[in-house]
All heavy atoms as an XYZ file, in Angstrom:
816
protein
N      93.815    -31.041    -19.597
C      94.741    -30.168    -20.296
C      93.956    -29.413    -21.374
O      93.071    -29.957    -22.015
C      95.871    -31.002    -20.913
C      96.988    -30.151    -21.382
S      98.506    -30.946    -22.014
C      98.400    -32.651    -21.702
N      94.352    -28.162    -21.586
C      93.663    -27.311    -22.551
C      94.653    -26.858    -23.618
O      95.774    -26.450    -23.314
C      93.036    -26.083    -21.852
C      92.346    -25.194    -22.851
C      92.066    -26.524    -20.765
N      94.235    -26.957    -24.890
C      95.084    -26.551    -26.012
C      95.074    -25.046    -26.218
O      94.401    -24.293    -25.511
N      95.802    -24.594    -27.224
C      95.936    -23.167    -27.536
C      94.594    -22.506    -27.844
O      94.388    -21.338    -27.552
C      96.889    -22.958    -28.717
C      98.312    -23.295    -28.412
C      99.190    -23.094    -29.644
C     100.612    -23.504    -29.362
N     101.464    -23.337    -30.545
N      93.695    -23.260    -28.446
C      92.401    -22.677    -28.825
C      91.342    -22.872    -27.743
O      90.185    -22.548    -27.952
C      91.903    -23.291    -30.147
O      91.760    -24.704    -29.974
C      92.843    -22.978    -31.290
N      91.740    -23.394    -26.592
C      90.816    -23.567    -25.481
C      90.110    -24.913    -25.440
O      89.356    -25.190    -24.515
N      90.346    -25.777    -26.426
C      89.702    -27.092    -26.434
C      90.428    -28.021    -25.459
O      91.624    -27.884    -25.220
C      89.664    -27.699    -27.841
C      90.949    -28.340    -28.318
C      92.012    -27.367    -28.831
O      91.830    -26.148    -28.765
O      93.042    -27.861    -29.289
N      89.672    -28.959    -24.884
C      90.258    -29.935    -23.964
C      91.080    -30.945    -24.764
O      90.626    -31.435    -25.788
C      89.159    -30.667    -23.190
C      89.713    -31.627    -22.149
C      88.585    -32.306    -21.392
C      89.062    -33.196    -20.283
N      89.949    -34.254    -20.591
N      92.284    -31.205    -24.306
C      93.163    -32.179    -24.958
C      93.180    -33.443    -24.107
O      93.362    -33.381    -22.892
C      94.598    -31.619    -25.107
C      94.575    -30.378    -25.984
C      95.529    -32.685    -25.676
C      95.919    -29.674    -26.080
N      92.952    -34.574    -24.763
C      92.960    -35.856    -24.063
C      94.369    -36.261    -23.681
O      95.303    -36.049    -24.447
C      92.420    -36.966    -24.983
C      90.962    -37.092    -25.049
S      90.546    -38.624    -25.924
C      89.682    -37.932    -27.298
N      94.492    -36.911    -22.538
C      95.759    -37.545    -22.188
C      95.861    -38.828    -23.004
O      94.851    -39.303    -23.573
C      95.824    -37.892    -20.691
O      94.838    -38.901    -20.417
C      95.621    -36.663    -19.818
N      97.042    -39.414    -23.039
C      97.206    -40.673    -23.760
C      96.295    -41.741    -23.162
O      95.659    -42.511    -23.897
C      98.666    -41.137    -23.736
C      98.837    -42.488    -24.352
C      98.752    -42.657    -25.726
C      99.053    -43.605    -23.567
C      98.877    -43.908    -26.314
C      99.185    -44.858    -24.143
C      99.097    -45.012    -25.511
N      96.226    -41.801    -21.836
C      95.387    -42.814    -21.188
C      93.910    -42.633    -21.543
O      93.201    -43.612    -21.762
C      95.583    -42.782    -19.667
C      96.950    -43.262    -19.226
C      97.285    -44.663    -19.707
O      96.413    -45.534    -19.792
N      98.534    -44.898    -20.034
N      93.437    -41.394    -21.603
C      92.050    -41.133    -22.001
C      91.817    -41.570    -23.449
O      90.805    -42.194    -23.767
C      91.720    -39.646    -21.849
C      91.637    -39.172    -20.414
C      91.576    -37.659    -20.296
O      92.075    -36.940    -21.189
O      91.021    -37.189    -19.283
N      92.771    -41.242    -24.318
C      92.662    -41.618    -25.731
C      92.630    -43.140    -25.877
O      91.795    -43.694    -26.587
C      93.832    -41.021    -26.512
C      93.850    -41.430    -27.968
C      92.985    -40.848    -28.881
C      94.723    -42.422    -28.412
C      92.980    -41.238    -30.214
C      94.728    -42.813    -29.745
C      93.861    -42.221    -30.633
O      93.854    -42.606    -31.943
N      93.541    -43.807    -25.178
C      93.608    -45.265    -25.253
C      92.305    -45.889    -24.742
O      91.759    -46.791    -25.378
C      94.803    -45.762    -24.434
C      95.004    -47.258    -24.473
C      96.295    -47.611    -23.777
C      96.082    -48.679    -22.774
N      97.274    -49.045    -22.040
N      91.813    -45.418    -23.626
C      90.559    -45.940    -23.063
C      89.416    -45.780    -24.074
O      88.626    -46.697    -24.294
C      90.256    -45.218    -21.753
C      89.145    -45.821    -20.947
C      88.961    -45.220    -19.543
N      89.454    -43.882    -19.329
C      90.600    -43.561    -18.685
N      91.365    -44.513    -18.207
N      90.957    -42.306    -18.532
N      89.352    -44.623    -24.719
C      88.305    -44.375    -25.721
C      88.463    -45.311    -26.923
O      87.497    -45.909    -27.390
C      88.367    -42.912    -26.180
C      87.289    -42.546    -27.161
C      87.351    -41.081    -27.533
C      86.279    -40.746    -28.545
N      86.298    -39.343    -28.925
N      89.695    -45.453    -27.430
C      89.942    -46.316    -28.601
C      89.653    -47.784    -28.296
O      89.189    -48.521    -29.165
C      91.386    -46.161    -29.079
C      91.710    -44.791    -29.635
C      91.069    -44.522    -30.966
N      91.709    -45.396    -31.945
C      91.126    -45.851    -33.041
N      89.917    -45.495    -33.339
N      91.758    -46.653    -33.856
N      89.917    -48.227    -27.060
C      89.693    -49.622    -26.693
C      88.211    -49.984    -26.650
O      87.867    -51.167    -26.597
C      90.367    -49.945    -25.354
C      91.888    -50.055    -25.410
C      92.473    -50.165    -24.013
C      92.326    -51.235    -26.269
N      87.346    -49.003    -26.719
C      85.906    -49.275    -26.781
C      85.512    -49.823    -28.157
O      84.483    -50.476    -28.296
C      85.110    -48.014    -26.457
C      85.253    -47.587    -25.013
C      84.600    -46.250    -24.722
O      83.988    -45.633    -25.593
N      84.737    -45.793    -23.491
N      86.348    -49.575    -29.172
C      86.104    -50.087    -30.517
C      86.565    -51.551    -30.559
O      87.744    -51.832    -30.335
C      86.894    -49.242    -31.519
C      86.766    -49.755    -32.934
O      87.002    -50.924    -33.209
N      86.429    -48.865    -33.840
N      85.664    -52.505    -30.859
C      86.027    -53.932    -30.832
C      87.185    -54.298    -31.769
O      88.022    -55.132    -31.417
C      84.739    -54.653    -31.243
C      83.646    -53.674    -30.979
C      84.240    -52.314    -31.145
N      87.237    -53.698    -32.958
C      88.327    -54.012    -33.893
C      89.663    -53.508    -33.353
O      90.671    -54.204    -33.423
C      88.044    -53.400    -35.263
C      86.915    -54.078    -36.001
C      86.613    -53.403    -37.329
O      87.488    -52.704    -37.877
O      85.478    -53.580    -37.813
N      89.676    -52.292    -32.822
C      90.891    -51.732    -32.246
C      91.333    -52.577    -31.057
O      92.503    -52.910    -30.918
C      90.657    -50.278    -31.808
C      91.879    -49.634    -31.214
C      92.786    -48.975    -32.023
C      92.122    -49.688    -29.844
C      93.920    -48.388    -31.492
C      93.252    -49.106    -29.298
C      94.149    -48.443    -30.122
N      90.373    -52.954    -30.200
C      90.682    -53.748    -29.012
C      91.314    -55.090    -29.393
O      92.290    -55.519    -28.796
C      89.431    -53.974    -28.185
C      89.692    -54.740    -26.878
C      88.389    -54.976    -26.144
N      88.392    -54.888    -24.733
C      88.899    -53.956    -23.948
N      89.522    -52.956    -24.458
N      88.819    -54.004    -22.647
N      90.755    -55.750    -30.408
C      91.284    -57.048    -30.845
C      92.726    -56.911    -31.333
O      93.586    -57.733    -30.999
C      90.393    -57.639    -31.937
N      93.006    -55.887    -32.124
C      94.364    -55.675    -32.626
C      95.317    -55.307    -31.494
O      96.444    -55.778    -31.435
C      94.368    -54.586    -33.705
C      95.695    -54.382    -34.394
C      96.161    -55.571    -35.221
O      95.404    -56.542    -35.421
O      97.328    -55.538    -35.667
N      94.861    -54.477    -30.580
C      95.667    -54.089    -29.418
C      96.043    -55.335    -28.610
O      97.201    -55.518    -28.238
C      94.876    -53.091    -28.556
C      95.603    -52.632    -27.325
C      96.479    -51.557    -27.375
C      95.410    -53.266    -26.096
C      97.152    -51.126    -26.250
C      96.075    -52.841    -24.961
C      96.938    -51.776    -25.039
O      97.616    -51.364    -23.918
N      95.070    -56.186    -28.352
C      95.321    -57.404    -27.584
C      96.223    -58.374    -28.337
O      97.049    -59.057    -27.733
C      94.000    -58.062    -27.189
C      93.265    -57.252    -26.136
C      91.867    -57.741    -25.833
O      91.386    -58.694    -26.508
O      91.234    -57.159    -24.931
N      96.098    -58.415    -29.662
C      96.950    -59.291    -30.467
C      98.410    -58.860    -30.376
O      99.321    -59.678    -30.324
C      96.485    -59.273    -31.928
C      97.227    -60.260    -32.832
C      96.801    -60.135    -34.281
N      97.292    -58.930    -34.915
C      98.559    -58.747    -35.329
N      99.451    -59.679    -35.145
N      98.911    -57.619    -35.904
N      98.650    -57.550    -30.343
C     100.017    -57.026    -30.316
C     100.608    -56.912    -28.909
O     101.815    -56.708    -28.752
C     100.057    -55.643    -30.978
C      99.786    -55.624    -32.470
C      99.650    -54.189    -32.958
C     100.881    -56.353    -33.226
N      99.782    -57.047    -27.887
C     100.228    -56.806    -26.521
C     101.425    -57.657    -26.084
O     102.364    -57.120    -25.490
C      99.058    -56.973    -25.551
C      99.296    -56.367    -24.191
C      99.677    -54.891    -24.271
O      99.136    -54.133    -25.036
N     100.634    -54.482    -23.478
N     101.475    -58.963    -26.370
C     102.651    -59.738    -25.936
C     103.958    -59.205    -26.536
O     104.964    -59.059    -25.836
C     102.349    -61.158    -26.437
C     100.859    -61.202    -26.532
C     100.449    -59.825    -26.955
N     103.945    -58.890    -27.826
C     105.141    -58.355    -28.478
C     105.531    -57.003    -27.871
O     106.696    -56.750    -27.581
C     104.878    -58.196    -29.973
C     106.056    -57.649    -30.744
C     105.751    -57.486    -32.232
O     104.755    -58.031    -32.726
O     106.538    -56.790    -32.887
N     104.548    -56.150    -27.651
C     104.825    -54.830    -27.095
C     105.366    -54.931    -25.672
O     106.238    -54.154    -25.274
C     103.569    -53.948    -27.111
C     103.097    -53.579    -28.503
S     104.285    -52.554    -29.399
C     104.827    -53.680    -30.665
N     104.897    -55.907    -24.913
C     105.391    -56.092    -23.546
C     106.865    -56.473    -23.538
O     107.640    -55.982    -22.715
C     104.574    -57.169    -22.822
O     103.259    -56.733    -22.628
N     107.255    -57.344    -24.453
C     108.657    -57.747    -24.553
C     109.520    -56.554    -24.945
O     110.571    -56.299    -24.344
C     108.829    -58.908    -25.560
C     108.201    -60.178    -24.996
C     110.303    -59.133    -25.902
C     108.076    -61.298    -25.991
N     109.079    -55.802    -25.948
C     109.846    -54.636    -26.395
C     109.968    -53.602    -25.285
O     111.037    -53.036    -25.062
C     109.203    -54.010    -27.629
C     109.091    -54.904    -28.864
C     108.408    -54.159    -29.996
C     110.436    -55.431    -29.285
N     108.874    -53.351    -24.582
C     108.894    -52.370    -23.495
C     109.848    -52.812    -22.394
O     110.608    -52.010    -21.857
C     107.478    -52.177    -22.946
C     107.356    -51.115    -21.896
C     107.340    -49.734    -22.517
N     108.625    -49.088    -22.291
C     109.123    -48.086    -22.987
N     108.469    -47.581    -23.993
N     110.275    -47.560    -22.719
N     109.840    -54.115    -22.068
C     110.732    -54.635    -21.037
C     112.192    -54.468    -21.444
O     113.047    -54.103    -20.627
C     110.417    -56.105    -20.755
N     112.483    -54.716    -22.721
C     113.852    -54.571    -23.215
C     114.298    -53.114    -23.151
O     115.394    -52.807    -22.672
C     113.930    -55.081    -24.650
C     115.309    -55.031    -25.244
S     115.248    -55.577    -26.964
C     116.213    -54.296    -27.717
N     113.458    -52.211    -23.618
C     113.793    -50.781    -23.608
C     113.956    -50.298    -22.173
O     114.920    -49.582    -21.854
C     112.716    -49.964    -24.349
C     112.734    -50.304    -25.840
C     112.920    -48.464    -24.132
C     111.511    -49.817    -26.609
N     113.040    -50.697    -21.286
C     113.132    -50.286    -19.885
C     114.427    -50.772    -19.248
O     115.089    -50.027    -18.521
C     111.929    -50.797    -19.086
C     110.631    -50.084    -19.426
O     110.673    -49.029    -20.105
O     109.568    -50.598    -19.026
N     114.802    -52.030    -19.523
C     116.038    -52.582    -18.952
C     117.257    -51.817    -19.469
O     118.182    -51.499    -18.704
C     116.157    -54.070    -19.290
N     117.249    -51.500    -20.750
C     118.373    -50.755    -21.322
C     118.470    -49.361    -20.708
O     119.547    -48.906    -20.334
C     118.235    -50.676    -22.849
C     119.443    -50.056    -23.537
C     119.329    -50.093    -25.040
N     118.194    -49.374    -25.577
C     118.089    -48.033    -25.612
N     119.051    -47.274    -25.135
N     117.024    -47.463    -26.146
N     117.331    -48.699    -20.570
C     117.329    -47.349    -20.009
C     117.691    -47.359    -18.523
O     118.436    -46.488    -18.069
C     115.975    -46.675    -20.237
C     115.764    -46.321    -21.706
C     114.399    -45.736    -22.010
O     113.480    -45.813    -21.143
O     114.237    -45.188    -23.118
N     117.178    -48.343    -17.754
C     117.536    -48.449    -16.331
C     119.035    -48.673    -16.150
O     119.633    -48.174    -15.213
C     116.768    -49.583    -15.662
C     115.431    -49.186    -15.106
C     114.841    -50.242    -14.186
N     114.934    -51.602    -14.688
C     114.067    -52.176    -15.519
N     113.022    -51.502    -15.956
N     114.229    -53.415    -15.923
N     119.606    -49.443    -17.071
C     121.046    -49.703    -17.016
C     121.870    -48.571    -17.587
O     123.096    -48.637    -17.615
N     121.186    -47.536    -18.087
C     121.870    -46.383    -18.684
C     122.803    -46.824    -19.813
O     123.948    -46.380    -19.907
C     122.620    -45.598    -17.607
C     122.676    -44.123    -17.924
O     121.876    -43.619    -18.698
N     123.628    -43.444    -17.335
N     122.299    -47.736    -20.647
C     123.063    -48.297    -21.761
C     122.465    -47.795    -23.069
O     121.253    -47.887    -23.277
C     123.013    -49.846    -21.728
C     123.622    -50.371    -20.429
C     123.726    -50.449    -22.932
C     123.390    -51.855    -20.205
N     123.283    -47.273    -23.940
C     122.804    -46.825    -25.248
C     122.658    -48.036    -26.171
O     123.207    -49.108    -25.910
C     123.771    -45.818    -25.894
O     125.005    -46.504    -26.182
C     124.025    -44.611    -24.986
N     121.943    -47.829    -27.260
C     121.838    -48.894    -28.260
C     123.225    -49.254    -28.784
O     123.523    -50.431    -29.008
C     120.936    -48.468    -29.411
C     119.475    -48.412    -29.053
C     118.609    -47.994    -30.224
O     119.099    -47.575    -31.275
N     117.299    -48.097    -30.057
N     124.069    -48.249    -28.972
C     125.418    -48.492    -29.480
C     126.218    -49.354    -28.500
O     126.898    -50.300    -28.911
C     126.134    -47.163    -29.723
C     127.515    -47.320    -30.309
C     128.174    -45.987    -30.573
C     129.561    -46.228    -31.151
N     130.300    -45.001    -31.305
N     126.120    -49.047    -27.216
C     126.833    -49.845    -26.213
C     126.304    -51.278    -26.169
O     127.083    -52.227    -26.059
C     126.699    -49.188    -24.834
C     127.448    -47.883    -24.716
C     127.082    -47.086    -23.473
O     125.939    -47.215    -22.969
O     127.935    -46.315    -23.015
N     124.984    -51.418    -26.280
C     124.399    -52.756    -26.288
C     124.842    -53.528    -27.524
O     125.140    -54.728    -27.442
C     122.869    -52.664    -26.221
C     122.107    -53.976    -26.105
C     122.566    -54.787    -24.891
C     120.604    -53.711    -26.033
N     124.944    -52.844    -28.635
C     125.427    -53.480    -29.865
C     126.849    -53.991    -29.678
O     127.178    -55.116    -30.080
C     125.359    -52.489    -31.026
N     127.688    -53.181    -29.039
C     129.084    -53.590    -28.807
C     129.159    -54.801    -27.879
O     129.992    -55.683    -28.070
C     129.877    -52.417    -28.238
C     130.086    -51.300    -29.248
C     130.608    -50.000    -28.635
O     130.788    -49.924    -27.392
O     130.825    -49.044    -29.410
N     128.285    -54.847    -26.882
C     128.287    -55.961    -25.919
C     127.763    -57.259    -26.523
O     128.161    -58.336    -26.108
C     127.423    -55.617    -24.705
C     128.022    -54.598    -23.792
C     127.092    -54.376    -22.607
C     127.742    -53.433    -21.616
N     127.017    -53.392    -20.344
N     126.841    -57.136    -27.488
C     126.151    -58.327    -27.988
C     126.596    -58.782    -29.375
O     126.326    -59.910    -29.761
C     124.625    -58.070    -28.060
O     124.386    -56.988    -28.971
C     124.057    -57.751    -26.691
N     127.218    -57.876    -30.126
C     127.557    -58.204    -31.502
C     126.373    -58.055    -32.447
O     126.448    -58.426    -33.620
N     125.270    -57.514    -31.934
C     124.089    -57.253    -32.757
C     124.203    -55.815    -33.249
O     124.484    -54.910    -32.474
C     122.793    -57.444    -31.942
C     122.684    -58.893    -31.457
C     121.563    -57.059    -32.763
C     121.592    -59.116    -30.419
N     123.998    -55.587    -34.533
C     124.129    -54.241    -35.095
C     123.174    -53.266    -34.405
O     122.036    -53.617    -34.096
C     123.845    -54.266    -36.597
N     123.651    -52.047    -34.181
C     122.830    -51.019    -33.535
C     121.543    -50.781    -34.319
O     120.475    -50.607    -33.729
C     123.633    -49.719    -33.371
C     122.899    -48.626    -32.602
C     122.043    -47.738    -33.484
O     122.384    -47.461    -34.629
N     120.920    -47.293    -32.958
N     121.610    -50.798    -35.627
C     120.416    -50.625    -36.456
C     119.399    -51.729    -36.216
O     118.190    -51.472    -36.213
N     119.879    -52.953    -36.010
C     118.970    -54.068    -35.723
C     118.314    -53.890    -34.355
O     117.128    -54.174    -34.186
C     119.717    -55.406    -35.779
C     120.122    -55.782    -37.190
O     119.518    -55.254    -38.154
O     121.049    -56.608    -37.339
N     119.084    -53.413    -33.380
C     118.519    -53.155    -32.056
C     117.444    -52.078    -32.158
O     116.368    -52.195    -31.574
C     119.624    -52.765    -31.056
C     120.530    -53.972    -30.795
C     119.026    -52.228    -29.750
C     121.774    -53.685    -29.998
N     117.720    -51.037    -32.924
C     116.745    -49.972    -33.126
C     115.467    -50.512    -33.758
O     114.355    -50.200    -33.310
C     117.340    -48.867    -34.009
O     116.387    -47.876    -34.276
N     115.601    -51.346    -34.789
C     114.425    -51.922    -35.451
C     113.619    -52.787    -34.474
O     112.384    -52.740    -34.466
C     114.835    -52.732    -36.678
C     115.071    -51.868    -37.911
C     115.320    -52.701    -39.156
N     116.650    -53.282    -39.205
C     117.767    -52.590    -39.441
N     117.707    -51.295    -39.642
N     118.934    -53.185    -39.479
N     114.318    -53.562    -33.655
C     113.620    -54.397    -32.671
C     112.844    -53.516    -31.704
O     111.660    -53.742    -31.449
C     114.624    -55.300    -31.914
C     115.199    -56.362    -32.855
C     113.959    -55.945    -30.696
C     116.401    -57.103    -32.303
N     113.507    -52.484    -31.179
C     112.858    -51.601    -30.208
C     111.695    -50.825    -30.817
O     110.755    -50.465    -30.111
C     113.874    -50.637    -29.597
C     114.829    -51.310    -28.640
C     115.717    -50.329    -27.896
O     115.627    -49.109    -28.121
O     116.527    -50.801    -27.072
N     111.735    -50.575    -32.110
C     110.656    -49.857    -32.779
C     109.543    -50.783    -33.270
O     108.605    -50.331    -33.924
C     111.210    -49.046    -33.965
C     111.969    -47.840    -33.489
O     111.506    -47.112    -32.628
N     113.152    -47.627    -34.028
N     109.679    -52.073    -32.976
C     108.649    -53.022    -33.374
C     108.707    -53.403    -34.834
O     107.766    -53.967    -35.369
N     109.817    -53.090    -35.499
C     109.943    -53.391    -36.927
C     110.788    -54.637    -37.188
O     110.951    -55.039    -38.312
C     110.529    -52.184    -37.649
C     109.578    -51.005    -37.632
C     110.118    -49.839    -38.412
C     109.048    -48.830    -38.612
N     109.044    -47.661    -37.905
N     111.323    -55.203    -36.124
C     112.111    -56.419    -36.264
C     111.338    -57.588    -35.684
O     110.320    -57.411    -35.017
N     111.815    -58.771    -35.941
C     111.195    -59.974    -35.394
C     112.307    -60.842    -34.827
O     112.746    -61.793    -35.456
C     110.406    -60.707    -36.485
C     109.575    -61.830    -35.929
O     109.374    -61.931    -34.733
N     109.110    -62.690    -36.815
N     112.788    -60.484    -33.622
C     113.958    -61.183    -33.085
C     113.653    -62.631    -32.718
O     112.559    -62.949    -32.242
C     114.307    -60.371    -31.845
C     113.014    -59.770    -31.409
C     112.269    -59.490    -32.689
N     114.629    -63.471    -32.945
C     114.512    -64.865    -32.529
C     114.738    -64.948    -31.020
O     115.212    -63.990    -30.390
C     115.564    -65.709    -33.248
O     116.868    -65.322    -32.814
N     114.428    -66.099    -30.453
C     114.711    -66.292    -29.030
C     116.208    -66.190    -28.765
O     116.623    -65.666    -27.726
C     114.174    -67.647    -28.559
C     112.662    -67.729    -28.409
C     112.228    -69.147    -28.077
C     112.174    -66.761    -27.350
N     117.012    -66.662    -29.702
C     118.470    -66.577    -29.559
C     118.911    -65.110    -29.484
O     119.749    -64.744    -28.657
C     119.144    -67.279    -30.741
C     120.639    -67.362    -30.641
C     121.206    -68.168    -31.814
C     122.706    -68.269    -31.710
N     123.278    -69.067    -32.787
N     118.338    -64.264    -30.321
C     118.670    -62.833    -30.307
C     118.203    -62.190    -29.009
O     118.941    -61.411    -28.397
C     118.036    -62.122    -31.517
O     118.595    -62.680    -32.711
C     118.286    -60.620    -31.483
N     116.994    -62.531    -28.557
C     116.506    -61.985    -27.290
C     117.412    -62.413    -26.137
O     117.671    -61.623    -25.221
C     115.063    -62.428    -27.036
C     114.009    -61.805    -27.945
C     112.646    -62.455    -27.705
C     113.937    -60.298    -27.751
N     117.915    -63.649    -26.194
C     118.823    -64.119    -25.145
C     120.128    -63.337    -25.167
O     120.655    -62.963    -24.125
C     119.108    -65.620    -25.295
C     119.977    -66.180    -24.178
C     119.343    -65.998    -22.810
O     118.242    -66.472    -22.569
N     120.025    -65.307    -21.917
N     120.664    -63.059    -26.354
C     121.877    -62.246    -26.476
C     121.659    -60.856    -25.893
O     122.506    -60.315    -25.195
C     122.292    -62.092    -27.945
C     123.066    -63.209    -28.522
C     123.447    -62.814    -29.953
C     124.420    -63.751    -30.563
N     124.799    -63.331    -31.920
N     120.498    -60.277    -26.206
C     120.179    -58.946    -25.686
C     120.063    -58.975    -24.165
O     120.588    -58.088    -23.481
C     118.884    -58.420    -26.319
C     118.992    -58.084    -27.803
C     117.610    -57.926    -28.424
C     119.827    -56.829    -28.013
N     119.398    -59.985    -23.635
C     119.279    -60.116    -22.179
C     120.657    -60.246    -21.544
O     120.952    -59.576    -20.541
C     118.403    -61.322    -21.822
N     121.514    -61.075    -22.128
C     122.882    -61.225    -21.605
C     123.614    -59.889    -21.629
O     124.285    -59.521    -20.664
C     123.667    -62.263    -22.419
C     123.193    -63.689    -22.193
O     122.495    -63.943    -21.184
O     123.504    -64.548    -23.039
N     123.494    -59.165    -22.731
C     124.160    -57.874    -22.859
C     123.647    -56.848    -21.861
O     124.371    -55.924    -21.485
N     122.418    -57.019    -21.424
C     121.818    -56.113    -20.437
C     122.030    -56.600    -19.002
O     121.609    -55.943    -18.053
C     120.314    -55.969    -20.709
C     119.948    -55.246    -22.004
C     118.479    -55.483    -22.355
C     120.239    -53.760    -21.873
N     122.678    -57.764    -18.875
C     122.874    -58.336    -17.545
C     121.571    -58.837    -16.942
O     121.383    -58.813    -15.735
N     120.689    -59.305    -17.800
C     119.362    -59.743    -17.372
C     119.160    -61.224    -17.698
O     119.889    -61.795    -18.495
C     118.275    -58.934    -18.087
C     118.384    -57.455    -17.907
S     118.185    -56.996    -16.201
C     116.736    -56.021    -16.292
N     118.120    -61.783    -17.091
C     117.685    -63.145    -17.389
C     116.431    -63.040    -18.257
O     115.499    -62.303    -17.917
C     117.368    -63.925    -16.091
C     118.641    -64.105    -15.274
C     116.725    -65.264    -16.407
C     118.392    -64.661    -13.890
N     116.425    -63.750    -19.365
C     115.251    -63.788    -20.237
C     114.305    -64.847    -19.704
O     114.699    -65.993    -19.493
C     115.659    -64.127    -21.680
C     114.524    -64.301    -22.683
C     113.772    -62.985    -22.870
C     115.063    -64.800    -24.004
N     113.066    -64.462    -19.439
C     112.051    -65.403    -18.981
C     110.901    -65.412    -19.974
O     110.488    -64.369    -20.462
C     111.508    -65.006    -17.606
C     112.508    -65.165    -16.500
C     111.928    -64.835    -15.130
O     110.843    -64.200    -15.069
O     112.552    -65.206    -14.143
N     110.400    -66.575    -20.236
C     109.246    -66.741    -21.109
C     108.313    -67.688    -20.394
O     108.744    -68.713    -19.857
C     109.686    -67.335    -22.459
C     108.594    -67.683    -23.446
C     107.925    -66.413    -23.958
C     109.161    -68.479    -24.602
N     107.036    -67.342    -20.322
C     106.106    -68.258    -19.668
C     104.769    -68.257    -20.378
O     104.459    -67.356    -21.149
C     105.957    -67.921    -18.176
C     105.318    -66.569    -17.950
O     104.214    -66.322    -18.402
N     106.005    -65.688    -17.259
N     104.015    -69.281    -20.120
C     102.664    -69.407    -20.632
C     101.738    -69.383    -19.425
O     102.022    -70.003    -18.412
C     102.486    -70.743    -21.380
C     103.228    -70.806    -22.678
C     104.577    -71.101    -22.723
C     102.561    -70.558    -23.862
C     105.270    -71.151    -23.921
C     103.246    -70.608    -25.079
C     104.590    -70.906    -25.094
N     100.642    -68.668    -19.557
C      99.645    -68.635    -18.490
C      98.266    -68.694    -19.111
O      98.096    -68.298    -20.261
C      99.827    -67.417    -17.597
C      99.733    -66.104    -18.297
C     100.002    -64.940    -17.307
N     100.091    -63.699    -18.007
C      99.050    -62.959    -18.409
N      97.828    -63.366    -18.163
N      99.220    -61.827    -19.054
N      97.303    -69.173    -18.362
C      95.950    -69.269    -18.922
C      95.402    -67.891    -19.300
O      95.700    -66.899    -18.626
C      95.124    -69.884    -17.788
C      96.101    -70.413    -16.804
C      97.385    -69.669    -17.002
N      94.638    -67.857    -20.371
C      93.964    -66.619    -20.759
C      92.855    -66.360    -19.760
O      92.195    -67.278    -19.289
C      93.350    -66.731    -22.164
C      94.355    -66.753    -23.258
C      93.647    -66.793    -24.599
C      94.647    -66.779    -25.731
N      93.979    -66.761    -27.042
N      92.653    -65.088    -19.455
C      91.540    -64.728    -18.593
C      90.419    -64.200    -19.468
O      90.653    -63.562    -20.477
C      91.952    -63.653    -17.572
O      92.488    -62.536    -18.275
C      92.998    -64.199    -16.618
N      89.228    -64.491    -19.092
C      88.073    -64.046    -19.881
C      87.448    -62.822    -19.287
O      87.438    -62.490    -18.224
C      87.033    -65.162    -19.998
C      87.551    -66.447    -20.658
C      86.481    -67.504    -20.626
C      87.930    -66.161    -22.105
């Protein structure tokens, strides 16, 4: 992709690949990955179900603002809250442990 001034613009994937070459960035990225995976799964399930945050709030009794904070990575939901959200989305919450790969 080329910008207005003719310079090449990186795609997000190119930018991410470049940033992951930095050991400090990579360590932080890997530290946050489990949390981001859960949030992404929740957002994807809500969007696939065509459910708004407001509708999910009504189904679960969780305030829409709290759902927004969770989805933006600014909340720290308990397992009980994640279970309520899964129920409201008509989903099963799964949590597992697997060996780290080197």
